[in-house]
TIFIVO-889647 format. One line per 2 residues: number of its first residue (from 1); for each residue x, y, z of C-alpha. Coordinates in pm, 1 decimal, decimal comma, padded with zeros to 6 digits. Example, Ala and Ser with C-alpha at 12.3 -4.5 7.8 and 13.67 -1.06 7.14 Angstrom:
REM residues 2
1> 01230,0:-00450,0:00780,0  01367,0:-00106,0:00714,0
This chain:
REM residues 641
1> 04120,1:-02796,8:01755,0  04096,1:-02532,5:01986,8
3> 04148,3:-02475,7:02392,5  03942,0:-02369,5:02674,4
5> 04271,3:-02271,7:02885,4  04544,7:-02281,0:02615,1
7> 04787,7:-02148,7:02917,5  04789,4:-02467,9:03050,5
9> 04975,1:-02617,2:02725,3  05314,8:-02475,2:02881,4
11> 05306,4:-02770,1:03119,6  05396,4:-02961,5:02831,0
13> 05779,2:-02860,5:02865,9  05762,3:-03082,1:03176,0
15> 05802,0:-03408,1:02882,0  06179,6:-03268,7:02909,3
17> 06211,6:-03433,5:03255,8  06153,0:-03778,7:03173,7
19> 06371,2:-03770,4:02861,3  06644,6:-03612,2:03076,7
21> 06600,0:-03862,8:03323,1  06594,5:-04122,6:03069,7
23> 06859,3:-04020,0:02847,3  07106,9:-03926,5:03151,4
25> 07140,9:-04228,2:03386,3  07207,4:-04068,6:03753,4
27> 07304,4:-04428,4:03865,7  07695,2:-04504,0:03931,0
29> 07773,7:-04853,6:03806,1  07933,3:-05087,1:04032,5
31> 08219,0:-05392,3:03946,0  08156,2:-05723,2:04032,5
33> 08410,1:-05975,8:04009,7  08377,6:-06338,1:03856,7
35> 08562,6:-06615,3:03829,2  08511,1:-06684,3:03417,1
37> 08256,7:-06470,6:03219,3  08361,7:-06610,3:02886,8
39> 08038,1:-06823,7:02895,4  07827,4:-06523,3:02969,5
41> 07902,5:-06287,3:02715,1  07629,1:-06379,3:02458,4
43> 07375,3:-06357,4:02738,0  07473,6:-06009,2:02843,4
45> 07477,0:-05865,0:02511,8  07136,7:-06012,4:02430,1
47> 07002,3:-05883,5:02801,0  07153,0:-05524,8:02720,4
49> 06976,6:-05471,7:02371,1  06652,4:-05570,8:02532,4
51> 06722,8:-05381,0:02802,6  06739,8:-05102,3:02551,2
53> 06401,1:-05107,2:02392,1  06249,1:-05163,3:02735,0
55> 06356,5:-04815,6:02826,2  06267,4:-04643,7:02493,6
57> 05936,4:-04781,2:02512,2  05876,7:-04676,9:02891,0
59> 05981,0:-04319,2:02772,8  05743,6:-04310,3:02468,7
61> 05482,7:-04435,5:02699,1  05514,6:-04167,0:03007,3
63> 05569,0:-03908,7:02742,5  05266,5:-03980,4:02563,6
65> 05094,0:-04005,3:02930,3  05194,2:-03673,1:03046,3
67> 05101,6:-03527,7:02710,8  04758,8:-03642,4:02722,0
69> 04689,6:-03513,6:03123,8  04815,4:-03185,5:02995,6
71> 04597,9:-03186,7:02678,3  04290,1:-03293,9:02912,4
73> 04340,3:-03050,3:03161,0  04370,8:-02748,1:02859,8
75> 04009,0:-02872,2:02747,2  04033,6:-02929,0:02392,4
77> 03706,6:-02859,4:02162,8  03588,1:-02829,4:01827,7
79> 03334,5:-02585,7:01675,8  03289,4:-02397,0:01355,6
81> 03285,0:-02054,9:01560,6  03563,7:-01913,7:01807,1
83> 03316,5:-02030,9:02068,2  03438,6:-01964,6:02422,2
85> 03578,7:-01631,7:02254,6  03266,9:-01517,1:02079,9
87> 02941,8:-01471,2:02263,5  02634,4:-01572,3:02100,0
89> 02327,2:-01398,7:02040,7  02010,8:-01493,2:01856,9
91> 01711,2:-01278,4:01796,9  01348,1:-01430,0:01648,8
93> 01127,7:-01193,3:01451,8  00783,3:-01374,8:01451,8
95> 00523,6:-01189,1:01234,6  00208,4:-01207,6:01320,0
97> -00018,1:-01003,0:01102,8  -00328,4:-01091,5:00966,7
99> -00226,5:-01238,8:00659,0  -00066,7:-01517,3:00890,1
101> -00409,1:-01668,8:00943,5  -00357,9:-01844,4:00623,5
103> -00338,0:-02201,5:00632,4  -00038,4:-02403,0:00579,5
105> 00011,0:-02769,1:00538,6  -00048,4:-02809,8:00924,1
107> -00256,7:-02557,0:01010,2  -00234,4:-02171,4:01059,3
109> 00113,9:-02038,3:00964,5  00112,0:-01854,4:01307,6
111> -00002,3:-02102,6:01542,6  00237,2:-02369,2:01332,5
113> 00554,1:-02154,9:01386,6  00470,5:-02085,8:01738,7
115> 00459,1:-02443,5:01831,7  00790,9:-02484,8:01618,9
117> 00989,5:-02226,4:01779,3  00866,5:-02372,0:02143,9
119> 01003,3:-02731,1:02028,1  01319,5:-02639,6:01891,2
121> 01460,7:-02344,9:02092,4  01624,9:-02454,4:02395,6
123> 01401,8:-02390,1:02701,1  01722,2:-02211,1:02904,3
125> 01871,1:-02049,5:02608,1  01872,5:-01674,9:02637,7
127> 01701,0:-01523,6:02344,2  01513,7:-01227,0:02215,5
129> 01197,9:-01260,3:02071,1  00993,0:-00952,1:01851,6
131> 00623,8:-00945,2:01699,7  00472,3:-00684,0:01514,6
133> 00294,5:-00565,6:01868,6  00564,4:-00712,4:02134,8
135> 00923,5:-00732,6:02233,8  01062,2:-00983,5:02442,9
137> 01407,7:-00911,4:02510,9  01688,1:-01125,6:02688,4
139> 01446,5:-01392,6:02791,4  01398,1:-01785,4:02739,4
141> 01115,9:-01927,4:02582,8  01044,7:-02123,3:02911,9
143> 00922,7:-01737,4:03085,7  00745,6:-01679,5:02785,2
145> 00592,3:-02000,8:02661,4  00272,7:-01900,8:02810,2
147> 00271,1:-01582,9:02643,0  00346,6:-01727,0:02343,5
149> 00084,9:-01957,6:02338,7  -00193,3:-01687,6:02403,5
151> -00019,9:-01469,8:02123,6  -00288,8:-01258,4:01932,7
153> -00278,7:-01111,7:01581,5  -00168,6:-00794,6:01548,5
155> -00375,4:-00521,4:01392,4  -00042,3:-00318,3:01315,4
157> 00134,0:-00477,8:01038,7  00517,3:-00383,4:00979,1
159> 00658,8:-00385,9:00629,5  00949,6:-00638,7:00580,8
161> 01229,5:-00388,1:00589,4  01052,0:-00213,1:00906,6
163> 01052,7:-00552,9:01107,3  01426,3:-00585,3:00988,0
165> 01558,8:-00270,4:01139,2  01325,3:-00309,7:01430,0
167> 01502,2:-00652,7:01471,2  01839,1:-00499,8:01426,7
169> 01795,2:-00260,0:01722,9  01732,6:-00560,4:01964,5
171> 02090,8:-00682,0:01943,9  02338,2:-00567,7:02136,5
173> 02604,9:-00282,9:02062,1  02919,2:-00531,4:02151,9
175> 03073,5:-00628,0:01829,9  03225,6:-00938,0:01943,4
177> 02924,0:-01140,6:01930,5  02763,4:-01386,5:01690,2
179> 02454,8:-01247,3:01577,7  02171,0:-01468,6:01445,8
181> 01844,0:-01318,0:01329,5  01565,4:-01559,2:01271,5
183> 01299,2:-01405,6:01055,9  00961,3:-01589,8:01052,6
185> 00685,4:-01453,4:00814,0  00478,5:-01533,8:00510,0
187> 00673,8:-01214,7:00326,9  00344,7:-01056,1:00189,5
189> 00404,8:-00806,9:-00098,0  00461,7:-00442,4:00038,4
191> 00541,0:-00127,3:-00059,9  00903,9:-00159,8:00089,7
193> 01232,4:-00259,0:-00104,8  01413,7:-00486,3:00056,2
195> 01775,9:-00487,7:00066,8  01966,4:-00678,5:00303,9
197> 02365,4:-00511,3:00333,8  02661,6:-00755,9:00393,7
199> 02745,1:-00780,1:00795,5  02996,3:-01047,6:00896,1
201> 02867,1:-01040,4:01239,2  02544,0:-01073,8:01154,0
203> 02361,9:-01400,7:01015,0  02034,4:-01367,7:00842,8
205> 01778,5:-01703,5:00837,6  01456,3:-01588,0:00653,4
207> 01221,0:-01886,2:00698,8  00930,2:-01838,5:00436,3
209> 00614,3:-01982,2:00534,9  00381,0:-02050,0:00280,1
211> -00029,1:-02106,3:00273,8  -00199,3:-02378,5:00054,1
213> -00440,5:-02172,8:-00052,0  -00413,9:-01800,7:-00117,3
215> -00762,5:-01764,1:-00233,2  -00940,1:-01515,2:-00032,6
217> -01251,9:-01268,5:-00021,3  -01292,9:-00924,5:00188,5
219> -01509,2:-00665,6:00249,8  -01317,7:-00422,3:00105,5
221> -01515,5:-00051,9:00186,9  -01881,2:00066,3:00249,2
223> -02013,0:00415,9:00167,1  -02323,9:00599,0:00133,4
225> -02392,8:00632,2:-00232,4  -02757,2:00798,4:-00224,8
227> -02943,6:00974,3:00053,9  -03276,2:01142,2:00064,5
229> -03551,9:01226,3:00306,4  -03661,8:00853,6:00372,3
231> -03337,5:00619,0:00272,1  -02954,7:00608,9:00285,4
233> -02848,5:00358,9:00029,6  -02505,0:00177,6:00141,3
235> -02316,5:00045,1:-00131,2  -02037,5:-00240,1:00008,4
237> -01755,1:-00311,5:-00209,4  -01617,5:-00684,9:-00211,4
239> -01288,3:-00808,1:-00349,7  -01179,0:-01162,5:-00448,3
241> -00870,5:-01271,1:-00473,0  -00912,4:-01628,7:-00599,3
243> -01143,3:-01843,6:-00845,7  -01500,5:-01678,5:-00894,0
245> -01792,4:-01714,7:-00672,1  -02123,4:-01763,2:-00780,3
247> -02354,6:-01711,7:-00476,2  -02156,5:-01526,6:-00173,3
249> -02393,3:-01441,0:00093,1  -02354,9:-01093,1:00219,7
251> -02527,1:-00990,2:00569,5  -02646,1:-00676,5:00725,2
253> -02660,1:-00650,2:01107,2  -02784,3:-00356,7:01326,3
255> -02597,4:-00458,6:01671,3  -02663,3:-00827,9:01636,1
257> -02984,4:-00814,9:01467,7  -02989,7:-00901,5:01129,4
259> -03181,1:-00650,7:00921,2  -03085,4:-00742,2:00561,8
261> -02942,7:-01023,2:00372,7  -02869,6:-01107,2:-00005,4
263> -02609,9:-01266,5:-00205,0  -02373,4:-01150,6:-00509,7
265> -02154,0:-01317,5:-00800,2  -01744,4:-01222,9:-00751,7
267> -01492,5:-01252,3:-00983,7  -01240,5:-00976,4:-00882,7
269> -01467,7:-00754,2:-00745,8  -01803,3:-00654,4:-00727,8
271> -02095,8:-00430,3:-00513,9  -02381,9:-00484,8:-00349,0
273> -02639,7:-00181,5:-00216,7  -02830,5:-00189,9:00096,5
275> -03100,4:00036,0:00177,9  -03181,0:00161,6:00543,1
277> -03405,3:00423,8:00692,9  -03274,9:00807,2:00708,2
279> -03350,4:00875,9:01073,5  -03226,5:00548,8:01209,4
281> -02930,9:00543,6:01442,6  -02743,3:00201,0:01319,4
283> -02471,2:00062,1:01486,9  -02415,0:-00172,1:01214,0
285> -02137,8:-00424,4:01068,6  -02186,2:-00620,1:00740,6
287> -02018,9:-00994,5:00722,8  -01951,9:-01247,8:00478,9
289> -01831,1:-01627,1:00518,6  -01509,5:-01704,4:00388,2
291> -01292,9:-01998,5:00509,3  -00978,4:-01828,1:00407,1
293> -00857,7:-01519,9:00641,8  -01111,0:-01444,0:00895,3
295> -01017,8:-01058,8:01007,2  -01167,9:-00894,2:00667,6
297> -01506,3:-01103,1:00706,7  -01669,8:-00825,6:00887,6
299> -01649,3:-00450,6:00854,1  -01843,9:-00222,2:01134,6
301> -01984,6:00096,9:01078,2  -02227,6:00324,1:01237,6
303> -02499,3:00597,6:01157,2  -02532,5:00851,2:01420,6
305> -02773,7:01127,0:01455,9  -02630,6:01370,1:01231,3
307> -02422,3:01669,2:01439,9  -02468,9:01995,4:01229,6
309> -02195,6:02271,6:01196,9  -02273,8:02584,9:01338,4
311> -02178,5:02863,3:01129,1  -02212,4:03234,2:01164,1
313> -02164,2:03504,3:00914,3  -02093,4:03878,8:00979,7
315> -02247,2:04059,5:00695,0  -02172,4:04411,8:00552,9
317> -02216,6:04234,2:00205,2  -02447,0:04035,1:00045,5
319> -02463,3:03652,6:00188,1  -02702,4:03508,7:-00043,2
321> -02396,7:03290,1:-00190,5  -02353,7:03165,9:00176,4
323> -02697,1:03086,4:00244,6  -02706,7:02874,8:-00049,7
325> -02392,9:02652,6:00009,7  -02446,1:02619,4:00391,6
327> -02764,4:02458,6:00401,8  -02989,8:02320,2:00674,3
329> -02907,4:01949,2:00596,7  -02540,7:01979,7:00721,4
331> -02501,5:02340,4:00881,3  -02692,8:02560,3:01119,1
333> -02629,4:02864,6:00925,7  -02650,7:03220,9:01136,0
335> -02672,4:03565,6:00943,4  -02608,0:03898,9:01151,3
337> -02459,4:04254,0:01100,6  -02177,2:04367,3:01290,4
339> -02401,0:04614,6:01488,7  -02626,9:04367,7:01566,6
341> -02358,6:04049,4:01665,5  -02392,0:03918,8:01996,1
343> -02057,6:03809,3:02127,3  -02210,6:03532,0:02342,9
345> -02265,4:03302,5:02002,1  -01913,2:03327,9:01906,3
347> -01784,7:03037,8:02182,7  -02075,0:02776,7:02032,6
349> -01961,9:02798,0:01644,3  -01770,0:02589,6:01459,9
351> -01676,2:02862,4:01178,1  -01706,1:03250,3:01154,6
353> -01746,8:03456,3:00827,7  -01662,9:03814,2:00828,2
355> -01818,8:03925,7:00512,8  -01657,6:04210,1:00355,6
357> -01636,2:04419,1:00666,4  -01506,1:04780,1:00635,1
359> -01350,5:04767,3:00982,5  -01303,2:04499,3:01251,9
361> -01360,7:04633,6:01575,9  -01102,4:04561,5:01823,3
363> -01344,1:04368,3:02072,9  -01419,4:04146,0:01740,9
365> -01051,0:04108,6:01674,2  -01010,8:04027,2:02038,4
367> -01283,5:03763,3:02062,8  -01184,9:03576,0:01719,0
369> -00814,9:03550,8:01837,7  -00948,2:03366,5:02162,0
371> -01195,0:03171,3:01898,9  -00915,6:03028,9:01702,9
373> -00712,9:02960,9:01939,0  -01002,1:02703,8:02076,8
375> -00994,3:02559,2:01704,1  -01248,4:02739,6:01590,9
377> -01231,7:02793,4:01212,4  -01264,0:03163,3:01039,7
379> -01331,7:03310,1:00683,5  -01157,7:03654,9:00593,2
381> -01360,7:03822,2:00297,0  -01252,4:04191,2:00268,3
383> -01456,1:04445,7:00146,1  -01289,5:04662,3:-00135,9
385> -01247,7:04964,4:00101,4  -01132,8:04819,3:00410,3
387> -00977,0:04987,5:00741,7  -00659,5:04837,4:00656,8
389> -00495,7:04908,3:01007,6  -00785,0:04683,2:01175,3
391> -00763,8:04423,7:00919,7  -00384,0:04379,8:00970,2
393> -00413,7:04411,9:01338,6  -00658,0:04072,3:01308,5
395> -00429,3:03948,1:01065,0  -00142,3:03987,4:01305,6
397> -00264,6:03718,7:01465,5  -00235,2:03449,0:01160,2
399> 00127,4:03584,5:01056,4  -00038,1:03742,9:00778,3
401> -00051,5:04120,2:00631,3  -00265,5:04322,4:00399,8
403> -00123,5:04581,6:00149,8  -00193,1:04823,4:-00082,9
405> -00504,4:04751,9:-00294,5  -00440,3:04671,3:-00639,4
407> -00689,6:04778,4:-00881,1  -00602,1:04493,3:-01188,8
409> -00798,5:04277,0:-01348,1  -00667,7:03897,5:-01257,3
411> -00802,8:03566,3:-01331,9  -00762,9:03297,2:-01082,8
413> -00595,5:02996,4:-01259,1  -00422,0:02809,8:-00998,5
415> -00544,8:02539,1:-00754,8  -00341,4:02354,8:-00486,3
417> -00473,7:02022,8:-00576,3  -00321,7:01843,3:-00274,9
419> -00483,2:02079,3:-00041,4  -00701,2:01887,4:00219,7
421> -00988,1:02099,6:00070,7  -00971,8:01958,2:-00259,4
423> -00746,6:01624,3:-00227,9  -01074,8:01410,4:-00140,5
425> -01234,1:01352,2:-00408,9  -01354,1:01723,1:-00526,5
427> -01171,1:01653,2:-00873,4  -01159,1:01329,7:-01039,7
429> -00840,2:01474,4:-01218,0  -00637,2:01789,7:-01221,3
431> -00769,3:02074,4:-01457,4  -00536,4:02276,9:-01698,3
433> -00785,8:02492,0:-01870,6  -01130,3:02564,1:-01721,0
435> -01310,9:02873,8:-01741,8  -01127,8:03084,3:-01485,8
437> -01260,3:03330,6:-01225,8  -01125,9:03690,1:-01238,9
439> -01134,7:03965,2:-01004,5  -01125,2:04322,3:-01074,4
441> -00918,0:04439,7:-00749,1  -00732,5:04262,5:-00475,8
443> -00495,3:04324,1:-00205,4  -00144,3:04246,8:-00181,3
445> -00059,3:03993,1:00090,9  00224,9:03872,1:00294,7
447> 00216,6:03561,2:00514,5  00458,9:03327,7:00664,2
449> 00408,2:02954,0:00715,5  00084,1:03001,2:00486,6
451> -00043,1:02735,2:00282,0  -00196,3:02888,8:-00060,9
453> -00490,1:02726,4:-00183,5  -00607,5:02963,2:-00520,6
455> -00341,8:03175,6:-00662,5  -00363,6:03421,3:-00961,7
457> -00241,5:03430,7:-01289,0  00095,3:03585,2:-01164,7
459> 00133,6:03335,0:-00875,4  00014,5:03551,2:-00595,3
461> -00239,8:03412,2:-00350,7  -00610,3:03453,0:-00388,3
463> -00705,1:03247,9:-00093,8  -00470,8:03120,4:00156,0
465> -00455,7:02929,7:00480,2  -00257,3:03024,9:00808,1
467> -00359,4:02810,4:01121,7  -00758,9:02786,4:01087,4
469> -00779,9:03123,7:00935,1  -00905,7:03122,5:00556,1
471> -00790,3:03450,5:00406,8  -00941,6:03574,9:00083,2
473> -00731,2:03863,0:-00063,4  -01018,9:04002,9:-00271,9
475> -01407,6:04083,2:-00192,8  -01634,0:03825,3:-00349,5
477> -01954,3:04080,7:-00477,0  -02027,3:04040,8:-00819,8
479> -01901,8:04403,3:-00915,3  -01548,6:04303,1:-00818,3
481> -01543,6:03921,1:-00866,0  -01689,5:03638,4:-01109,5
483> -01603,2:03395,3:-00789,4  -01949,3:03312,7:-00658,2
485> -02045,6:03203,2:-01006,6  -01761,3:02969,8:-01042,8
487> -01794,0:02595,8:-00968,9  -01480,5:02624,8:-00762,3
489> -01681,0:02833,3:-00455,5  -01916,0:02552,6:-00341,7
491> -01646,3:02284,9:-00292,1  -01399,2:02558,6:-00137,4
493> -01628,3:02717,0:00133,8  -01862,0:02371,6:00192,8
495> -01540,6:02195,7:00271,2  -01415,5:02461,1:00479,8
497> -01751,5:02438,7:00688,0  -01699,5:02072,0:00693,3
499> -01364,0:02055,9:00800,1  -01415,5:02301,9:01093,8
501> -01625,4:02039,3:01285,5  -01504,4:01673,6:01184,9
503> -01820,9:01496,7:01220,8  -01712,0:01070,9:01263,5
505> -01707,0:00926,1:00954,0  -01900,1:00575,8:00876,4
507> -01609,0:00395,2:01024,9  -01205,6:00459,1:01046,6
509> -00937,7:00250,6:00961,6  -00706,2:00095,0:01290,9
511> -00344,3:00218,8:01226,0  -00390,4:00549,7:01068,5
513> -00412,9:00902,8:01220,7  -00753,0:00946,0:01277,2
515> -00928,7:01254,0:01395,9  -01318,2:01379,4:01453,1
517> -01493,5:01616,9:01683,8  -01766,9:01530,0:01945,3
519> -02002,8:01847,4:01991,9  -02007,4:01837,7:02388,2
521> -01958,2:02026,3:02697,5  -01743,0:01877,1:02965,2
523> -01713,7:01957,9:03304,6  -01387,1:02060,7:03470,1
525> -01139,0:01715,7:03495,2  -01412,3:01507,2:03292,7
527> -01258,5:01320,3:02979,6  -01409,5:01081,5:02680,6
529> -01357,8:00735,2:02658,0  -01430,1:00449,5:02389,1
531> -01623,4:00198,3:02554,6  -01704,9:-00165,5:02383,9
533> -01778,7:-00470,3:02596,4  -01483,9:-00508,3:02796,4
535> -01274,1:-00256,0:02642,1  -01238,8:00087,1:02732,2
537> -01001,6:00303,8:02670,2  -00891,9:00680,4:02676,1
539> -00770,8:00859,0:02365,6  -00596,4:01144,7:02305,4
541> -00826,5:01452,4:02334,6  -00818,3:01843,4:02351,3
543> -01133,9:02006,4:02477,0  -01241,7:02330,2:02330,3
545> -01550,4:02548,1:02413,3  -01805,5:02380,1:02230,3
547> -01618,3:02010,8:02124,2  -01371,6:01790,8:02198,4
549> -01121,2:01669,8:01922,2  -01058,8:01292,5:01986,0
551> -00732,0:01177,1:01761,0  -00634,8:00803,5:01749,7
553> -00377,1:00580,0:01546,2  -00253,4:00252,5:01684,1
555> -00607,9:00238,6:01952,1  -00837,7:00075,7:01979,5
557> -00672,8:-00239,1:01843,5  -00998,6:-00458,3:01819,1
559> -01240,0:-00378,4:01531,8  -01572,6:-00272,2:01652,5
561> -01830,7:-00003,2:01699,6  -01759,7:00178,4:02048,5
563> -01957,1:00421,1:02257,1  -01800,1:00742,3:02315,0
565> -01899,1:00807,7:02683,2  -01872,3:01100,4:02921,7
567> -01904,5:00851,1:03249,3  -02204,5:00689,4:03173,8
569> -02347,6:00868,4:02900,1  -02339,0:00776,4:02574,6
571> -02265,4:01084,9:02347,8  -02238,6:00883,4:02012,4
573> -02073,6:00573,4:01840,5  -01757,3:00552,8:01643,8
575> -01696,3:00227,7:01434,1  -01315,4:00098,8:01341,7
577> -01196,8:-00162,3:01116,8  -00878,8:-00352,0:01037,4
579> -00686,4:-00242,9:00748,3  -00743,3:-00431,4:00435,2
581> -00387,8:-00419,4:00296,3  -00348,0:-00766,7:00417,1
583> -00635,3:-00904,8:00261,0  -00402,3:-00924,2:-00084,3
585> -00221,5:-01292,4:-00068,6  00073,2:-01190,5:-00293,6
587> 00443,1:-01249,5:-00170,5  00759,3:-01105,2:-00209,9
589> 01022,9:-01322,1:-00404,0  01312,9:-01353,7:-00165,9
591> 01527,9:-01588,9:-00444,2  01680,7:-01264,8:-00584,8
593> 01791,3:-01161,3:-00215,8  02151,4:-01191,7:-00113,1
595> 02350,6:-01229,9:00229,9  02094,0:-01456,3:00336,0
597> 02017,3:-01754,7:00405,1  01616,2:-01902,9:00292,1
599> 01499,3:-02202,8:00438,6  01103,6:-02294,0:00435,8
601> 01137,1:-02501,9:00786,9  01180,1:-02341,3:01141,6
603> 01326,2:-02670,1:01286,1  01578,4:-02696,9:00994,5
605> 01712,6:-02317,4:01072,0  01720,7:-02357,4:01471,5
607> 01927,5:-02717,6:01368,0  02196,9:-02513,7:01175,0
609> 02244,8:-02243,7:01451,8  02284,9:-02500,6:01687,5
611> 02541,3:-02700,2:01467,1  02705,6:-02397,6:01405,5
613> 02771,2:-02326,4:01752,5  02803,0:-02660,2:01882,8
615> 03115,4:-02715,1:02076,5  03269,9:-03107,5:02071,5
617> 03461,1:-03146,6:02411,2  03775,8:-03398,1:02339,9
619> 03893,2:-03352,3:02700,1  03737,8:-03712,4:02779,8
621> 03933,2:-03871,9:02494,5  04289,9:-03765,2:02626,4
623> 04196,6:-03873,7:02974,4  04052,1:-04180,0:02837,5
625> 04398,1:-04194,7:02613,4  04592,6:-04114,3:02946,9
627> 04442,3:-04392,6:03104,1  04536,0:-04650,7:02818,9
629> 04855,9:-04527,7:02851,5  04883,0:-04584,6:03198,2
631> 04788,2:-04925,9:03179,7  04997,0:-04983,0:02868,1
633> 05312,7:-04879,8:03064,2  05215,3:-05104,4:03362,8
635> 05217,7:-05375,4:03113,3  05545,9:-05306,7:02957,1
637> 05701,6:-05283,2:03333,3  05514,4:-05615,3:03442,6
639> 05536,4:-05809,2:03126,5  05846,4:-05701,6:02910,5
641> 06140,4:-05937,0:02930,9
């Protein structure tokens, strides 16, 4: 038993007063003369004994009455915690990722969880509630009820460990608070290791919501498998997380027009192919009909008019190998000599190649510095007889320098497979033994903050990157190198050209860092926006001379095909889809966790929290007891003879 006002218990010392009064009678006895008291002796003894009993009863009654009143004013109570000395704080994490679309015994997991929270949390109790994309801090259910009833599924999912860290940051920094974290999720399997550290001030309540059916079919991805003059072959990959399906319809739309339909048989994974005309602009989507998760039943994609990459080669050597690589299907290749170079062409190029120039003019150095700061890409291929001073003046812009020419034969043996030029499927596996290209002479190079792409057998760089500049340390003509006959040259130079202007892909995934380029010229203060139906988003963007670089990550939040607009002018389209990692309905085993309370019922958890913090006030009982003692005392005084 505890007391709200324990200081009032000092009033119990007042119990000494009736004790003193009863034990030390303050009245003086008076003698009364009688003629003969012999016959009164027995009666006097009996009366005196009865009087002593009555006094003791009154004493105990008054002591108990006074004590009961003191206890009543001190307000005693019982609880499982030191409730009046410890503040209570409750944080609720509600997982609203797409996997919570799965149906439980009472409907969709998320919707049922929302109803249980609204029903079981007192309307006026101060709480904090967070989801994957919202935070309601220090509020009440009554204040956020309408927002909860309209809560949507979030395109960005958090790992369980990340959600725990986010939830813990919501708690106040005070150390004398009793903290309860109610974590509501289906606990889908993810890459994080769940480890709960013991915390005496924090109670973890994990509520695992279980779907009745874990089967799910999803459209995993789509890509161009083949392209020719007349047709594009689109391959659609589908995955199944349940029993085999014999006849699953798959539909292809352009905008809202159905242009193709097929059916597939699927066990775990399958694919199907659609053929569309090469020159058509397609704002497409592929759909299936699956009753489980809904977010992965549609995949948006689009095919725009092909934007070609502008490549300018300033040649002093043979450029036939460049013409073969930068062909007309993806590139606008322009070749010129140093003497005939039109400097006005530079700002409209995506990639400039200096092909074995002996000397780089100062005017070109200045122009290239400005060009690369405007996000233009540059390839430098030195000749065997360079003017080292002019080259190093250019290379100083990229924190690099050429040293002396080394006339030793070297093989190119090391490939940086993790470099962006090669990590997009160029190699099926890492090759440790192939026909190494070689050079007869090369320049020693020193560079700060550079990334080596290809290296010689002694570890020195053959090709390295610094910023937007890709620098070879050897000339590539046939007399000095066999590199132009090597299989490495095509993916190396082709990907440099491809990355110099990032043409939008078929689609992008929401939540990832996406970057693409839009070829356009903007007037001052104009910006590009992504528009779809009632959605209008201004993404992060940077404007250069001939293009706008757009970066997105968490936005947009809705899967769809968006028009890239400059005011009312549509430049091209771009598609976004939800991440498919939520499609696989596999869940964590929570039974191995320590320091948490596991439950399947939201109602039970909140009942437990209420009982842990429930205060049983006892002052009323003491007040009733005091009243009863007062009645008893009056009865003793009146009826006890």
